[in-house]
N, CA, C and O atoms as CSV, one atom per row, in Angstrom:
chain,resi,resn,atom,element,x,y,z
A,1,UNK,N,N,98.929,-46.011,-82.252
A,1,UNK,CA,C,99.559,-44.763,-82.653
A,1,UNK,C,C,99.880,-44.803,-84.146
A,1,UNK,O,O,100.186,-45.858,-84.702
A,2,UNK,N,N,99.803,-43.638,-84.782
A,2,UNK,CA,C,100.230,-43.499,-86.162
A,2,UNK,C,C,100.607,-42.051,-86.395
A,2,UNK,O,O,100.363,-41.206,-85.535
A,3,UNK,N,N,101.202,-41.743,-87.546
A,3,UNK,CA,C,101.614,-40.380,-87.866
A,3,UNK,C,C,100.559,-39.701,-88.714
A,3,UNK,O,O,100.041,-40.290,-89.663
A,4,UNK,N,N,100.239,-38.454,-88.371
A,4,UNK,CA,C,99.324,-37.660,-89.184
A,4,UNK,C,C,100.082,-37.106,-90.378
A,4,UNK,O,O,101.289,-37.305,-90.510
A,5,UNK,N,N,99.358,-36.407,-91.248
A,5,UNK,CA,C,100.007,-35.777,-92.400
A,5,UNK,C,C,100.996,-34.702,-91.960
A,5,UNK,O,O,101.826,-34.260,-92.755
A,6,UNK,N,N,100.913,-34.277,-90.698
A,6,UNK,CA,C,101.848,-33.285,-90.160
A,6,UNK,C,C,103.052,-33.935,-89.491
A,6,UNK,O,O,103.921,-33.238,-88.968
A,7,UNK,N,N,103.111,-35.265,-89.503
A,7,UNK,CA,C,104.227,-35.957,-88.894
A,7,UNK,C,C,104.126,-36.089,-87.386
A,7,UNK,O,O,105.117,-36.399,-86.725
A,8,UNK,N,N,102.932,-35.855,-86.825
A,8,UNK,CA,C,102.750,-35.965,-85.385
A,8,UNK,C,C,102.154,-37.320,-85.037
A,8,UNK,O,O,101.275,-37.819,-85.739
A,9,UNK,N,N,102.632,-37.909,-83.957
A,9,UNK,CA,C,102.101,-39.195,-83.507
A,9,UNK,C,C,100.828,-38.949,-82.705
A,9,UNK,O,O,100.823,-38.167,-81.754
A,10,UNK,N,N,99.740,-39.628,-83.100
A,10,UNK,CA,C,98.482,-39.513,-82.367
A,10,UNK,C,C,97.849,-40.888,-82.251
A,10,UNK,O,O,98.115,-41.781,-83.055
A,11,UNK,N,N,97.011,-41.043,-81.243
A,11,UNK,CA,C,96.275,-42.296,-81.105
A,11,UNK,C,C,95.040,-42.242,-81.988
A,11,UNK,O,O,94.647,-41.165,-82.437
A,12,UNK,N,N,94.434,-43.369,-82.237
A,12,UNK,CA,C,93.227,-43.413,-83.052
A,12,UNK,C,C,92.131,-42.564,-82.419
A,12,UNK,O,O,91.375,-41.908,-83.136
A,13,UNK,N,N,92.028,-42.564,-81.088
A,13,UNK,CA,C,91.008,-41.769,-80.413
A,13,UNK,C,C,91.196,-40.274,-80.659
A,13,UNK,O,O,90.211,-39.547,-80.781
A,14,UNK,N,N,92.444,-39.800,-80.734
A,14,UNK,CA,C,92.695,-38.386,-80.963
A,14,UNK,C,C,92.301,-37.965,-82.372
A,14,UNK,O,O,92.003,-36.792,-82.596
A,15,UNK,N,N,92.291,-38.880,-83.317
A,15,UNK,CA,C,92.092,-38.551,-84.713
A,15,UNK,C,C,90.628,-38.651,-85.140
A,15,UNK,O,O,90.338,-38.517,-86.329
A,16,UNK,N,N,89.713,-38.878,-84.228
A,16,UNK,CA,C,88.292,-38.936,-84.577
A,16,UNK,C,C,87.823,-37.549,-84.979
A,16,UNK,O,O,88.129,-36.559,-84.315
A,17,UNK,N,N,87.085,-37.491,-86.060
A,17,UNK,CA,C,86.599,-36.219,-86.581
A,17,UNK,C,C,85.101,-36.307,-86.812
A,17,UNK,O,O,84.549,-37.396,-86.967
A,18,UNK,N,N,84.450,-35.155,-86.835
A,18,UNK,CA,C,83.009,-35.108,-87.080
A,18,UNK,C,C,82.670,-35.495,-88.511
A,18,UNK,O,O,81.667,-36.163,-88.760
A,19,UNK,N,N,83.507,-35.073,-89.447
A,19,UNK,CA,C,83.281,-35.356,-90.866
A,19,UNK,C,C,84.613,-35.680,-91.526
A,19,UNK,O,O,85.664,-35.310,-91.001
A,20,UNK,N,N,84.590,-36.361,-92.662
A,20,UNK,CA,C,85.842,-36.712,-93.340
A,20,UNK,C,C,86.580,-35.472,-93.851
A,20,UNK,O,O,85.984,-34.434,-94.141
A,21,UNK,N,N,87.905,-35.628,-93.948
A,21,UNK,CA,C,88.765,-34.600,-94.565
A,21,UNK,C,C,89.175,-35.114,-95.938
A,21,UNK,O,O,89.344,-36.316,-96.142
A,22,UNK,N,N,89.330,-34.188,-96.869
A,22,UNK,CA,C,89.717,-34.548,-98.226
A,22,UNK,C,C,90.910,-33.721,-98.672
A,22,UNK,O,O,91.050,-32.557,-98.297
A,23,UNK,N,N,91.767,-34.336,-99.476
A,23,UNK,CA,C,92.840,-33.577,-100.114
A,23,UNK,C,C,92.188,-32.568,-101.036
A,23,UNK,O,O,91.264,-32.894,-101.781
A,24,UNK,N,N,92.671,-31.353,-100.978
A,24,UNK,CA,C,92.079,-30.285,-101.783
A,24,UNK,C,C,93.151,-29.234,-101.981
A,24,UNK,O,O,93.697,-28.709,-101.010
A,25,UNK,N,N,93.455,-28.924,-103.220
A,25,UNK,CA,C,94.489,-27.935,-103.508
A,25,UNK,C,C,93.834,-26.683,-104.073
A,25,UNK,O,O,93.135,-26.730,-105.085
A,26,UNK,N,N,94.074,-25.562,-103.399
A,26,UNK,CA,C,93.525,-24.274,-103.827
A,26,UNK,C,C,94.334,-23.169,-103.166
A,26,UNK,O,O,95.051,-23.410,-102.195
A,27,UNK,N,N,94.217,-21.969,-103.689
A,27,UNK,CA,C,94.865,-20.830,-103.049
A,27,UNK,C,C,93.929,-20.272,-101.982
A,27,UNK,O,O,92.708,-20.407,-102.073
A,28,UNK,N,N,94.516,-19.651,-100.983
A,28,UNK,CA,C,93.711,-19.076,-99.904
A,28,UNK,C,C,94.340,-17.781,-99.420
A,28,UNK,O,O,95.546,-17.566,-99.537
A,29,UNK,N,N,93.499,-16.941,-98.882
A,29,UNK,CA,C,93.950,-15.722,-98.222
A,29,UNK,C,C,93.259,-15.669,-96.869
A,29,UNK,O,O,92.048,-15.867,-96.767
A,30,UNK,N,N,94.041,-15.400,-95.837
A,30,UNK,CA,C,93.503,-15.204,-94.487
A,30,UNK,C,C,93.583,-13.732,-94.158
A,30,UNK,O,O,94.604,-13.087,-94.395
A,31,UNK,N,N,92.507,-13.203,-93.613
A,31,UNK,CA,C,92.484,-11.806,-93.181
A,31,UNK,C,C,92.128,-11.807,-91.701
A,31,UNK,O,O,91.029,-12.206,-91.317
A,32,UNK,N,N,93.077,-11.354,-90.869
A,32,UNK,CA,C,92.847,-11.302,-89.420
A,32,UNK,C,C,91.757,-10.269,-89.163
A,32,UNK,O,O,91.846,-9.139,-89.642
A,33,UNK,N,N,90.735,-10.649,-88.414
A,33,UNK,CA,C,89.531,-9.840,-88.254
A,33,UNK,C,C,89.797,-8.466,-87.646
A,33,UNK,O,O,89.263,-7.474,-88.141
A,34,UNK,N,N,90.605,-8.377,-86.593
A,34,UNK,CA,C,90.812,-7.100,-85.907
A,34,UNK,C,C,91.765,-6.162,-86.641
A,34,UNK,O,O,91.460,-4.984,-86.824
A,35,UNK,N,N,92.902,-6.671,-87.054
A,35,UNK,CA,C,93.941,-5.808,-87.645
A,35,UNK,C,C,93.899,-5.750,-89.170
A,35,UNK,O,O,94.526,-4.881,-89.776
A,36,UNK,N,N,93.158,-6.676,-89.797
A,36,UNK,CA,C,93.087,-6.806,-91.245
A,36,UNK,C,C,94.421,-7.189,-91.886
A,36,UNK,O,O,94.620,-6.968,-93.081
A,37,UNK,N,N,95.344,-7.767,-91.090
A,37,UNK,CA,C,96.588,-8.321,-91.630
A,37,UNK,C,C,96.217,-9.476,-92.537
A,37,UNK,O,O,95.354,-10.287,-92.202
A,38,UNK,N,N,96.879,-9.550,-93.701
A,38,UNK,CA,C,96.568,-10.580,-94.699
A,38,UNK,C,C,97.747,-11.524,-94.876
A,38,UNK,O,O,98.903,-11.102,-94.885
A,39,UNK,N,N,97.435,-12.818,-95.018
A,39,UNK,CA,C,98.451,-13.833,-95.292
A,39,UNK,C,C,97.948,-14.701,-96.444
A,39,UNK,O,O,96.832,-15.219,-96.403
A,40,UNK,N,N,98.775,-14.852,-97.457
A,40,UNK,CA,C,98.457,-15.760,-98.557
A,40,UNK,C,C,98.919,-17.159,-98.179
A,40,UNK,O,O,99.947,-17.322,-97.521
A,41,UNK,N,N,98.165,-18.162,-98.592
A,41,UNK,CA,C,98.525,-19.541,-98.266
A,41,UNK,C,C,97.924,-20.484,-99.305
A,41,UNK,O,O,97.363,-20.061,-100.316
A,42,UNK,N,N,98.064,-21.785,-99.016
A,42,UNK,CA,C,97.548,-22.821,-99.914
A,42,UNK,C,C,96.778,-23.835,-99.095
A,42,UNK,O,O,97.257,-24.300,-98.061
A,43,UNK,N,N,95.594,-24.175,-99.551
A,43,UNK,CA,C,94.778,-25.201,-98.892
A,43,UNK,C,C,95.329,-26.568,-99.279
A,43,UNK,O,O,95.643,-26.805,-100.446
A,44,UNK,N,N,95.447,-27.469,-98.303
A,44,UNK,CA,C,95.850,-28.839,-98.625
A,44,UNK,C,C,94.798,-29.860,-98.200
A,44,UNK,O,O,94.768,-30.969,-98.734
A,45,UNK,N,N,93.928,-29.500,-97.241
A,45,UNK,CA,C,92.866,-30.392,-96.792
A,45,UNK,C,C,91.612,-29.577,-96.527
A,45,UNK,O,O,91.677,-28.426,-96.098
A,46,UNK,N,N,90.455,-30.207,-96.796
A,46,UNK,CA,C,89.177,-29.521,-96.649
A,46,UNK,C,C,88.154,-30.471,-96.038
A,46,UNK,O,O,88.133,-31.660,-96.355
A,47,UNK,N,N,87.309,-29.939,-95.162
A,47,UNK,CA,C,86.201,-30.718,-94.605
A,47,UNK,C,C,84.989,-29.800,-94.496
A,47,UNK,O,O,85.073,-28.604,-94.777
A,48,UNK,N,N,83.874,-30.369,-94.087
A,48,UNK,CA,C,82.653,-29.596,-93.928
A,48,UNK,C,C,82.787,-28.533,-92.841
A,48,UNK,O,O,82.086,-27.522,-92.869
A,49,UNK,N,N,83.694,-28.763,-91.876
A,49,UNK,CA,C,83.808,-27.863,-90.727
A,49,UNK,C,C,85.072,-27.023,-90.706
A,49,UNK,O,O,85.228,-26.187,-89.816
A,50,UNK,N,N,85.988,-27.218,-91.665
A,50,UNK,CA,C,87.212,-26.433,-91.647
A,50,UNK,C,C,88.181,-26.859,-92.723
A,50,UNK,O,O,87.835,-27.605,-93.639
A,51,UNK,N,N,89.411,-26.368,-92.596
A,51,UNK,CA,C,90.432,-26.682,-93.594
A,51,UNK,C,C,91.817,-26.601,-92.961
A,51,UNK,O,O,91.992,-26.079,-91.860
A,52,UNK,N,N,92.789,-27.132,-93.688
A,52,UNK,CA,C,94.181,-27.020,-93.285
A,52,UNK,C,C,94.906,-26.221,-94.354
A,52,UNK,O,O,94.756,-26.483,-95.547
A,53,UNK,N,N,95.697,-25.242,-93.917
A,53,UNK,CA,C,96.426,-24.357,-94.821
A,53,UNK,C,C,97.920,-24.520,-94.610
A,53,UNK,O,O,98.398,-24.480,-93.476
A,54,UNK,N,N,98.657,-24.704,-95.693
A,54,UNK,CA,C,100.111,-24.739,-95.628
A,54,UNK,C,C,100.617,-23.304,-95.635
A,54,UNK,O,O,100.280,-22.526,-96.527
A,55,UNK,N,N,101.432,-22.950,-94.633
A,55,UNK,CA,C,102.014,-21.604,-94.574
A,55,UNK,C,C,103.182,-21.582,-93.596
A,55,UNK,O,O,103.247,-22.397,-92.676
A,56,UNK,N,N,104.093,-20.652,-93.799
A,56,UNK,CA,C,105.287,-20.545,-92.964
A,56,UNK,C,C,104.993,-19.908,-91.600
A,56,UNK,O,O,105.422,-20.423,-90.568
A,57,UNK,N,N,104.267,-18.797,-91.600
A,57,UNK,CA,C,104.013,-18.047,-90.366
A,57,UNK,C,C,102.517,-17.913,-90.108
A,57,UNK,O,O,101.944,-16.857,-90.378
A,58,UNK,N,N,101.874,-18.957,-89.594
A,58,UNK,CA,C,100.431,-18.891,-89.360
A,58,UNK,C,C,100.087,-18.010,-88.165
A,58,UNK,O,O,100.924,-17.750,-87.301
A,59,UNK,N,N,98.851,-17.564,-88.136
A,59,UNK,CA,C,98.338,-16.832,-86.981
A,59,UNK,C,C,98.264,-17.790,-85.787
A,59,UNK,O,O,98.170,-19.003,-85.974
A,60,UNK,N,N,98.308,-17.250,-84.555
A,60,UNK,CA,C,98.216,-18.107,-83.359
A,60,UNK,C,C,96.826,-18.730,-83.190
A,60,UNK,O,O,95.837,-18.242,-83.738
A,61,UNK,N,N,96.779,-19.811,-82.424
A,61,UNK,CA,C,95.515,-20.463,-82.086
A,61,UNK,C,C,94.592,-19.434,-81.436
A,61,UNK,O,O,95.021,-18.630,-80.608
A,62,UNK,N,N,93.321,-19.473,-81.825
A,62,UNK,CA,C,92.316,-18.566,-81.278
A,62,UNK,C,C,92.088,-17.328,-82.121
A,62,UNK,O,O,91.120,-16.603,-81.890
A,63,UNK,N,N,92.948,-17.064,-83.090
A,63,UNK,CA,C,92.796,-15.882,-83.941
A,63,UNK,C,C,91.555,-16.019,-84.811
A,63,UNK,O,O,91.329,-17.063,-85.423
A,64,UNK,N,N,90.760,-14.971,-84.862
A,64,UNK,CA,C,89.573,-14.920,-85.726
A,64,UNK,C,C,89.995,-14.346,-87.074
A,64,UNK,O,O,90.661,-13.313,-87.146
A,65,UNK,N,N,89.595,-15.038,-88.143
A,65,UNK,CA,C,89.989,-14.640,-89.493
A,65,UNK,C,C,88.804,-14.750,-90.445
A,65,UNK,O,O,87.793,-15.384,-90.143
A,66,UNK,N,N,88.958,-14.121,-91.592
A,66,UNK,CA,C,88.096,-14.376,-92.737
A,66,UNK,C,C,88.969,-15.156,-93.697
A,66,UNK,O,O,90.047,-14.690,-94.066
A,67,UNK,N,N,88.527,-16.340,-94.112
A,67,UNK,CA,C,89.296,-17.140,-95.055
A,67,UNK,C,C,88.598,-17.065,-96.407
A,67,UNK,O,O,87.383,-17.231,-96.512
A,68,UNK,N,N,89.398,-16.811,-97.435
A,68,UNK,CA,C,88.910,-16.791,-98.815
A,68,UNK,C,C,89.677,-17.859,-99.578
A,68,UNK,O,O,90.906,-17.822,-99.646
A,69,UNK,N,N,88.948,-18.809,-100.150
A,69,UNK,CA,C,89.558,-19.912,-100.886
A,69,UNK,C,C,89.123,-19.827,-102.340
A,69,UNK,O,O,87.934,-19.731,-102.644
A,70,UNK,N,N,90.115,-19.863,-103.242
A,70,UNK,CA,C,89.832,-19.795,-104.677
A,70,UNK,C,C,90.281,-21.078,-105.349
A,70,UNK,O,O,91.427,-21.501,-105.199
A,71,UNK,N,N,89.373,-21.695,-106.091
A,71,UNK,CA,C,89.676,-22.889,-106.877
A,71,UNK,C,C,89.078,-22.661,-108.263
A,71,UNK,O,O,87.858,-22.627,-108.425
A,72,UNK,N,N,89.947,-22.505,-109.255
A,72,UNK,CA,C,89.464,-22.166,-110.586
A,72,UNK,C,C,88.821,-20.790,-110.547
A,72,UNK,O,O,89.418,-19.834,-110.052
A,73,UNK,N,N,87.624,-20.691,-111.061
A,73,UNK,CA,C,86.933,-19.403,-111.055
A,73,UNK,C,C,85.890,-19.292,-109.938
A,73,UNK,O,O,85.041,-18.401,-109.958
A,74,UNK,N,N,85.964,-20.208,-108.964
A,74,UNK,CA,C,85.009,-20.225,-107.850
A,74,UNK,C,C,85.700,-19.757,-106.582
A,74,UNK,O,O,86.815,-20.180,-106.277
A,75,UNK,N,N,85.016,-18.863,-105.831
A,75,UNK,CA,C,85.577,-18.405,-104.570
A,75,UNK,C,C,84.602,-18.672,-103.425
A,75,UNK,O,O,83.406,-18.397,-103.514
A,76,UNK,N,N,85.167,-19.220,-102.341
A,76,UNK,CA,C,84.454,-19.515,-101.102
A,76,UNK,C,C,85.032,-18.599,-100.035
A,76,UNK,O,O,86.235,-18.337,-100.026
A,77,UNK,N,N,84.190,-18.112,-99.141
A,77,UNK,CA,C,84.716,-17.376,-97.989
A,77,UNK,C,C,83.852,-17.624,-96.778
A,77,UNK,O,O,82.648,-17.865,-96.871
A,78,UNK,N,N,84.523,-17.554,-95.614
A,78,UNK,CA,C,83.819,-17.778,-94.355
A,78,UNK,C,C,84.625,-17.209,-93.204
A,78,UNK,O,O,85.855,-17.199,-93.252
A,79,UNK,N,N,83.948,-16.737,-92.172
A,79,UNK,CA,C,84.668,-16.428,-90.945
A,79,UNK,C,C,85.142,-17.736,-90.330
A,79,UNK,O,O,84.461,-18.757,-90.423
A,80,UNK,N,N,86.310,-17.699,-89.704
A,80,UNK,CA,C,86.885,-18.923,-89.146
A,80,UNK,C,C,87.739,-18.594,-87.933
A,80,UNK,O,O,88.062,-17.434,-87.676
A,81,UNK,N,N,88.098,-19.640,-87.190
A,81,UNK,CA,C,88.972,-19.517,-86.035
A,81,UNK,C,C,90.145,-20.470,-86.225
A,81,UNK,O,O,89.963,-21.615,-86.641
A,82,UNK,N,N,91.357,-19.990,-85.917
A,82,UNK,CA,C,92.542,-20.849,-85.988
A,82,UNK,C,C,92.494,-21.804,-84.795
A,82,UNK,O,O,92.464,-21.364,-83.646
A,83,UNK,N,N,92.485,-23.117,-85.070
A,83,UNK,CA,C,92.422,-24.119,-84.006
A,83,UNK,C,C,93.719,-24.924,-83.887
A,83,UNK,O,O,93.913,-25.654,-82.915
A,84,UNK,N,N,94.595,-24.791,-84.867
A,84,UNK,CA,C,95.910,-25.441,-84.850
A,84,UNK,C,C,96.868,-24.508,-85.555
A,84,UNK,O,O,96.536,-23.952,-86.602
A,85,UNK,N,N,98.065,-24.326,-84.988
A,85,UNK,CA,C,99.040,-23.437,-85.601
A,85,UNK,C,C,100.441,-23.950,-85.301
A,85,UNK,O,O,100.802,-24.151,-84.141
A,86,UNK,N,N,101.220,-24.160,-86.345
A,86,UNK,CA,C,102.589,-24.649,-86.173
A,86,UNK,C,C,103.484,-23.932,-87.177
A,86,UNK,O,O,103.316,-24.083,-88.387
A,87,UNK,N,N,104.439,-23.148,-86.669
A,87,UNK,CA,C,105.365,-22.409,-87.520
A,87,UNK,C,C,106.053,-23.344,-88.499
A,87,UNK,O,O,106.420,-24.465,-88.147
A,88,UNK,N,N,106.223,-22.885,-89.709
A,88,UNK,CA,C,106.848,-23.608,-90.828
A,88,UNK,C,C,105.995,-24.753,-91.368
A,88,UNK,O,O,106.416,-25.428,-92.309
A,89,UNK,N,N,104.815,-24.993,-90.807
A,89,UNK,CA,C,103.928,-26.043,-91.319
A,89,UNK,C,C,102.608,-25.475,-91.813
A,89,UNK,O,O,102.271,-25.595,-92.991
A,90,UNK,N,N,101.862,-24.854,-90.901
A,90,UNK,CA,C,100.578,-24.322,-91.325
A,90,UNK,C,C,99.601,-24.155,-90.193
A,90,UNK,O,O,99.972,-24.109,-89.020
A,91,UNK,N,N,98.321,-24.063,-90.574
A,91,UNK,CA,C,97.265,-23.801,-89.608
A,91,UNK,C,C,96.011,-24.589,-89.968
A,91,UNK,O,O,95.691,-24.789,-91.139
A,92,UNK,N,N,95.313,-25.029,-88.923
A,92,UNK,CA,C,94.004,-25.637,-89.078
A,92,UNK,C,C,92.954,-24.621,-88.704
A,92,UNK,O,O,93.063,-23.956,-87.673
A,93,UNK,N,N,91.931,-24.496,-89.540
A,93,UNK,CA,C,90.857,-23.536,-89.288
A,93,UNK,C,C,89.539,-24.258,-89.081
A,93,UNK,O,O,89.284,-25.299,-89.686
A,94,UNK,N,N,88.706,-23.694,-88.220
A,94,UNK,CA,C,87.335,-24.147,-88.027
A,94,UNK,C,C,86.435,-23.054,-88.589
A,94,UNK,O,O,86.506,-21.902,-88.160
A,95,UNK,N,N,85.585,-23.419,-89.555
A,95,UNK,CA,C,84.644,-22.442,-90.099
A,95,UNK,C,C,83.623,-22.102,-89.026
A,95,UNK,O,O,83.128,-22.988,-88.330
A,96,UNK,N,N,83.304,-20.805,-88.891
A,96,UNK,CA,C,82.382,-20.384,-87.846
A,96,UNK,C,C,80.939,-20.281,-88.338
A,96,UNK,O,O,80.069,-20.976,-87.815
A,97,UNK,N,N,80.672,-19.456,-89.303
A,97,UNK,CA,C,79.308,-19.286,-89.814
A,97,UNK,C,C,79.355,-19.236,-91.329
A,97,UNK,O,O,79.962,-18.338,-91.913
A,98,UNK,N,N,78.711,-20.207,-91.963
A,98,UNK,CA,C,78.671,-20.229,-93.417
A,98,UNK,C,C,77.331,-19.697,-93.893
A,98,UNK,O,O,76.277,-20.120,-93.420
A,99,UNK,N,N,77.385,-18.757,-94.843
A,99,UNK,CA,C,76.118,-18.365,-95.451
A,99,UNK,C,C,75.726,-19.428,-96.473
A,99,UNK,O,O,76.545,-20.264,-96.853
A,100,UNK,N,N,74.482,-19.391,-96.910
A,100,UNK,CA,C,73.941,-20.443,-97.758
A,100,UNK,C,C,74.727,-20.606,-99.065
A,100,UNK,O,O,75.010,-21.735,-99.468
A,101,UNK,N,N,75.080,-19.512,-99.729
A,101,UNK,CA,C,75.795,-19.601,-101.004
A,101,UNK,C,C,77.166,-20.253,-100.847
A,101,UNK,O,O,77.550,-21.092,-101.661
A,102,UNK,N,N,77.906,-19.872,-99.803
A,102,UNK,CA,C,79.237,-20.436,-99.599
A,102,UNK,C,C,79.166,-21.873,-99.082
A,102,UNK,O,O,80.047,-22.680,-99.382
A,103,UNK,N,N,78.134,-22.200,-98.314
A,103,UNK,CA,C,77.941,-23.582,-97.880
A,103,UNK,C,C,77.692,-24.483,-99.091
A,103,UNK,O,O,78.162,-25.621,-99.131
A,104,UNK,N,N,76.963,-23.978,-100.064
A,104,UNK,CA,C,76.696,-24.738,-101.285
A,104,UNK,C,C,77.987,-24.996,-102.058
A,104,UNK,O,O,78.193,-26.097,-102.567
A,105,UNK,N,N,78.855,-23.992,-102.150
A,105,UNK,CA,C,80.152,-24.156,-102.825
A,105,UNK,C,C,80.978,-25.218,-102.110
A,105,UNK,O,O,81.533,-26.112,-102.749
A,106,UNK,N,N,81.061,-25.122,-100.780
A,106,UNK,CA,C,81.829,-26.082,-99.991
A,106,UNK,C,C,81.284,-27.500,-100.189
A,106,UNK,O,O,82.056,-28.436,-100.393
A,107,UNK,N,N,79.993,-27.657,-100.130
A,107,UNK,CA,C,79.391,-28.979,-100.316
A,107,UNK,C,C,79.701,-29.537,-101.707
A,107,UNK,O,O,79.942,-30.736,-101.847
A,108,UNK,N,N,79.697,-28.696,-102.723
A,108,UNK,CA,C,80.009,-29.147,-104.082
A,108,UNK,C,C,81.465,-29.603,-104.170
A,108,UNK,O,O,81.751,-30.649,-104.753
A,109,UNK,N,N,82.389,-28.825,-103.596
A,109,UNK,CA,C,83.805,-29.208,-103.598
A,109,UNK,C,C,84.006,-30.541,-102.870
A,109,UNK,O,O,84.751,-31.400,-103.342
A,110,UNK,N,N,83.347,-30.714,-101.726
A,110,UNK,CA,C,83.502,-31.948,-100.953
A,110,UNK,C,C,82.905,-33.145,-101.686
A,110,UNK,O,O,83.462,-34.241,-101.640
A,111,UNK,N,N,81.783,-32.943,-102.356
A,111,UNK,CA,C,81.191,-34.033,-103.142
A,111,UNK,C,C,82.130,-34.445,-104.271
A,111,UNK,O,O,82.297,-35.637,-104.528
A,112,UNK,N,N,82.748,-33.470,-104.951
A,112,UNK,CA,C,83.713,-33.775,-106.009
A,112,UNK,C,C,84.904,-34.541,-105.437
A,112,UNK,O,O,85.357,-35.518,-106.033
A,113,UNK,N,N,85.408,-34.105,-104.295
A,113,UNK,CA,C,86.550,-34.782,-103.662
A,113,UNK,C,C,86.166,-36.195,-103.250
A,113,UNK,O,O,86.960,-37.124,-103.401
A,114,UNK,N,N,84.965,-36.362,-102.737
A,114,UNK,CA,C,84.493,-37.700,-102.343
A,114,UNK,C,C,84.393,-38.620,-103.563
A,114,UNK,O,O,84.823,-39.772,-103.515
A,115,UNK,N,N,83.829,-38.108,-104.645
A,115,UNK,CA,C,83.706,-38.915,-105.866
A,115,UNK,C,C,85.062,-39.299,-106.439
A,115,UNK,O,O,85.209,-40.353,-107.058
A,116,UNK,N,N,86.048,-38.438,-106.230
A,116,UNK,CA,C,87.398,-38.720,-106.712
A,116,UNK,C,C,88.242,-39.484,-105.682
A,116,UNK,O,O,89.440,-39.690,-105.874
A,117,UNK,N,N,87.588,-39.903,-104.577
A,117,UNK,CA,C,88.246,-40.718,-103.543
A,117,UNK,C,C,89.495,-40.028,-102.980
A,117,UNK,O,O,90.567,-40.630,-102.918
A,118,UNK,N,N,89.351,-38.775,-102.576
A,118,UNK,CA,C,90.491,-38.009,-102.060
A,118,UNK,C,C,90.493,-37.886,-100.539
A,118,UNK,O,O,91.150,-36.999,-99.994
A,119,UNK,N,N,89.767,-38.763,-99.850
A,119,UNK,CA,C,89.726,-38.699,-98.390
A,119,UNK,C,C,91.102,-38.991,-97.804
A,119,UNK,O,O,91.804,-39.897,-98.252
A,120,UNK,N,N,91.483,-38.193,-96.776
A,120,UNK,CA,C,92.778,-38.401,-96.106
A,120,UNK,C,C,92.568,-38.959,-94.715
A,120,UNK,O,O,93.537,-39.201,-93.994
């Protein structure tokens, strides 16, 4: 057992991931697909398949959103699903379908994070 960055105790088996996660700081906006409700947040972790956003009032698990992430003058966006949600902490998102241009941006950000040894 050990503590995650969220302070939750998990076993090593629970923490297995498809791809590495990296520390990544950027601004983000979530737009709920059906109602178009918008929430501003901050990215703290990024991976090839999703991200973690720090926010006070995240959408519930299962909510479909469009996530827009801005870092410097580069913007990434993708449809996503909320897979983790904890009030006063944040939300974990799984990217659903990446178009080629946004996949290229994500891959570039992850390569930079990998080169800077920012894996969490």
